[in-house]
FIRO-41199 format. One record per residue (C-alpha): x, y, z; residue in three letters; chain. Coordinates in steps of 0.5 Angstrom, whole numbers, plus 500, padded with zeros to 3 digits. Layout:
N
c1:c2:c3:code:unit
X:Y:Z:ALA:A
...
This chain:
250
c1:c2:c3:code:unit
456:499:497:MET:A
452:505:495:SER:A
452:508:502:GLU:A
460:508:502:TYR:A
460:511:495:TYR:A
460:518:492:ASN:A
460:518:485:PRO:A
461:526:485:ASN:A
466:528:490:ARG:A
467:535:492:ALA:A
473:533:497:ARG:A
480:532:496:ASN:A
480:534:489:VAL:A
486:537:486:TYR:A
485:545:484:ASP:A
491:547:479:PRO:A
489:554:481:LYS:A
490:553:489:SER:A
496:554:492:SER:A
494:550:498:GLU:A
498:543:498:SER:A
495:537:496:PHE:A
495:530:500:LYS:A
497:524:496:LEU:A
497:517:498:SER:A
501:512:497:ARG:A
495:508:494:SER:A
493:514:489:LYS:A
500:514:486:ILE:A
499:506:485:GLU:A
493:508:482:GLN:A
496:513:477:PHE:A
501:508:475:ILE:A
496:503:473:GLN:A
491:508:470:CYS:A
493:515:469:ALA:A
486:517:466:LYS:A
482:513:472:CYS:A
487:517:477:PHE:A
485:524:473:TYR:A
478:522:474:MET:A
479:521:481:ASP:A
483:526:484:ARG:A
482:532:479:ARG:A
474:531:477:LEU:A
472:527:484:GLY:A
469:521:480:VAL:A
473:515:483:GLY:A
472:508:482:GLN:A
467:504:486:PRO:A
470:501:492:PRO:A
471:493:493:GLY:A
468:490:498:PHE:A
473:490:504:PRO:A
477:483:506:PHE:A
475:482:513:SER:A
479:476:514:LEU:A
485:480:511:ASN:A
484:485:516:SER:A
483:480:522:ALA:A
490:477:520:VAL:A
493:484:520:ASP:A
490:486:526:THR:A
492:480:530:LEU:A
499:481:527:LEU:A
500:488:530:LYS:A
498:486:536:LYS:A
503:480:536:GLU:A
509:484:534:PHE:A
507:490:539:ASP:A
508:485:545:ILE:A
515:484:543:HIS:A
515:492:541:ARG:A
514:493:549:VAL:A
519:488:551:LYS:A
524:490:546:GLN:A
525:482:544:THR:A
525:479:538:SER:A
519:475:535:HIS:A
520:468:534:PRO:A
519:469:526:LEU:A
525:474:526:MET:A
529:468:530:LYS:A
527:463:525:ALA:A
530:467:519:TYR:A
536:469:523:GLY:A
534:476:523:ILE:A
537:480:529:ASP:A
532:485:530:ALA:A
526:488:534:VAL:A
520:491:533:PRO:A
521:499:532:PHE:A
519:503:538:LEU:A
517:510:537:HIS:A
512:515:539:ALA:A
509:516:532:MET:A
508:508:531:MET:A
501:508:532:ASP:A
500:514:527:GLU:A
505:512:522:TRP:A
500:505:522:ARG:A
494:509:522:GLU:A
490:509:515:ASN:A
489:517:512:PHE:A
495:519:517:LYS:A
501:514:516:GLY:A
508:517:515:VAL:A
508:524:511:GLN:A
512:528:507:TYR:A
511:535:504:TYR:A
514:534:497:HIS:A
516:542:495:GLU:A
517:541:488:PRO:A
510:539:487:THR:A
507:542:493:ASN:A
504:535:495:PHE:A
504:532:502:ILE:A
505:524:500:ILE:A
502:519:505:THR:A
503:512:507:GLY:A
501:508:513:ALA:A
506:502:514:VAL:A
504:495:517:ASP:A
510:495:521:ASP:A
517:497:522:LEU:A
523:493:525:TRP:A
530:496:528:HIS:A
536:492:527:ASN:A
543:492:531:ARG:A
546:496:526:ASP:A
541:502:527:GLY:A
537:501:521:ASP:A
529:501:520:ILE:A
526:495:516:ILE:A
520:496:513:VAL:A
515:490:514:VAL:A
509:489:510:ASP:A
503:484:512:TYR:A
500:480:507:LYS:A
495:474:507:ALA:A
492:469:502:THR:A
490:462:501:SER:A
493:458:495:LYS:A
496:451:495:PRO:A
503:453:493:THR:A
508:456:496:LYS:A
508:464:497:VAL:A
513:468:493:SER:A
513:475:490:LEU:A
514:473:483:ASP:A
507:474:480:ALA:A
507:481:475:ASP:A
501:483:479:TRP:A
506:483:485:GLN:A
510:489:483:MET:A
505:493:486:GLY:A
507:490:493:TYR:A
514:492:491:LYS:A
512:499:490:ARG:A
508:499:496:GLN:A
515:497:500:MET:A
519:502:496:GLU:A
514:508:498:MET:A
514:507:505:TYR:A
522:506:505:GLN:A
522:513:501:TRP:A
517:516:506:LEU:A
521:514:512:LEU:A
528:516:509:ARG:A
525:523:508:LYS:A
523:523:515:ASN:A
531:523:516:GLU:A
531:515:519:LEU:A
536:511:516:ARG:A
532:505:513:VAL:A
535:499:510:SER:A
534:497:503:ASP:A
532:490:505:THR:A
524:490:507:GLY:A
520:484:509:TYR:A
513:481:507:PHE:A
510:477:513:VAL:A
506:473:508:TYR:A
500:468:511:CYS:A
498:463:507:ASN:A
491:460:509:GLY:A
491:452:509:ARG:A
486:448:506:THR:A
489:441:507:ASP:A
485:440:513:ARG:A
480:435:514:GLU:A
475:440:517:ALA:A
474:447:519:PHE:A
473:446:526:ASP:A
472:454:527:GLY:A
479:455:526:LYS:A
483:457:520:LEU:A
491:455:520:GLU:A
496:459:516:PHE:A
503:458:514:ASP:A
507:464:515:ILE:A
513:466:511:ASP:A
518:471:511:LEU:A
520:474:504:LEU:A
525:479:503:PRO:A
525:484:498:TYR:A
531:489:496:ALA:A
527:496:495:GLY:A
529:501:490:ASN:A
526:508:491:ASP:A
529:512:485:SER:A
523:512:481:TRP:A
519:516:486:ILE:A
521:523:484:GLU:A
520:522:477:ASP:A
513:519:478:LYS:A
511:525:483:LEU:A
513:530:477:HIS:A
509:526:472:GLU:A
503:526:477:ILE:A
504:533:478:LYS:A
504:534:470:ALA:A
498:530:469:CYS:A
494:534:474:LEU:A
495:540:471:ASP:A
494:538:464:GLY:A
488:535:461:SER:A
484:528:461:MET:A
489:523:459:PRO:A
487:517:454:LYS:A
484:511:456:ALA:A
489:505:458:ASP:A
488:499:454:SER:A
490:495:460:ASN:A
485:498:465:CYS:A
479:494:466:ASP:A
475:500:468:TYR:A
477:504:462:CYS:A
475:498:458:ARG:A
468:497:462:TYR:A
466:504:460:ARG:A
468:503:453:LYS:A
464:497:452:ALA:A
458:500:456:ALA:A
458:507:452:ASP:A
458:502:446:ALA:A
452:498:448:VAL:A
448:505:450:GLU:A
450:508:443:SER:A
447:503:439:ARG:A
């Protein structure tokens, strides 16, 4: 992965002395929540975490779902999944939809108190009869049990949903508190692969609450304007650096 990783990045680095607005993605806000030190090293010092390998199968599911829902977007008809779960909605048709779904663009909002431009690329938006926008996120996995949103690590999924809801509200759209995860679970109980992977698809509702975001942005601003935070004992990257330093100093 070395061709994709620059351990001494000069671009997209925060300068406390600069008056220019600083772009901050939804995923980097999540990184701050997970570990302030790793976030600081990335956005302030230009030393980001090495990227993981891309999940190509997940990307394929994401692409195909978007194509499938786009068929109904053009026709302004309900997808069978919406009908199966009794949701009176259609995929949202909007001139900005392609940009809102594009990585490194997405939905954007200038947050004046921090001078940040907050961004987040949605998977999909639906539009119900009451005129509310419904945020929809696609997830793919493969597990023998029924999918849910109960695991501690899925708090990141919930915050992701809330960030999208907040961004759209800041763009003066009326957004439903309830969003949905289209969760695709690859089945392994078949006798053979036969060149295809079958999925069970569940629609999981989530009632978002974006009230935490404003304070979090101010925390991020204070972090970037300040000195290096302490290592987080729950951060695997910080623990690795500590262990590696200890071994090298022997």
